C-alpha positions, 0 to 999 in steps of 0.5 A: 431249843435251837442248836445255838442255844444248846451250844451257848449253854454248853460253853457257859457250863464249861466256863463254870466247870473250869472256874471250879477247878481253879481253887488255889493251893491245897493244904498239902502243897502249902505244908510242903513249901513251908517244910522246904523253907524251914529246911533252908532256914535250918541250913542258913542260920548256922552259916550266918552265925559262923560269919558273925563269930568270925567277925567278932574274932577279927574285931578283938584281934584288931583291938589286941594288935592296936594295944600291942603296938601302943604298949610297945611304943610307950615301952620303947619311949620310956626305955629311950628316955631312961638314963643308963643304970636307972630304973623306969616304970612300965606304961599303965593299962590306961595309957596303953588304952588311951594311945590305942583308942580302946576304952573297954575291957582290961589288959595285962602286959608282960615285958621282957628286955623292954619288949612286949612279950605277952599281952592279954586283952579281955573285952567287955563281952567275955572274949579274950585275945592273947598275943604271944610269940607274934601270934594271936589267939582268941578265946570265947569266954574268958576266965579270970585274967591273972598276970603271972609275973606280968609287969602291967595290968589293969582296966583300960579306962584308967581305973584299977 
């Protein structure tokens, strides 16, 4: 054999040896990557659900604000149309919901001196928002809503 043949065989064996060393990822490396991904997912999922809850709270507050404005508008309108000394009926929940363009859930309104003093809105998903003293409070799961001395209560779709 010539020296050139030996050199060619050596180069060929080196190429084969290098190809054997390039097998890919080991099982341990794959498991480590999966564990890191699981840890990242465990950290991100609670943060994302927090954003979703905040968005739901903001949505129910927006609906409640709309209902408060509608109730106050209707109450002021009826109060202004009433003659002195006569009594008038407060707006119904259906009328309030129609004006506010909120058709799901139920509302309870309490008036003091022709002004909305308290409004409780419960949506169809069990969330409840209470307006009182110019502040809004959201409760995750609503218990049964009862009006204590409230003048108007009912479902927003016009049924009672």
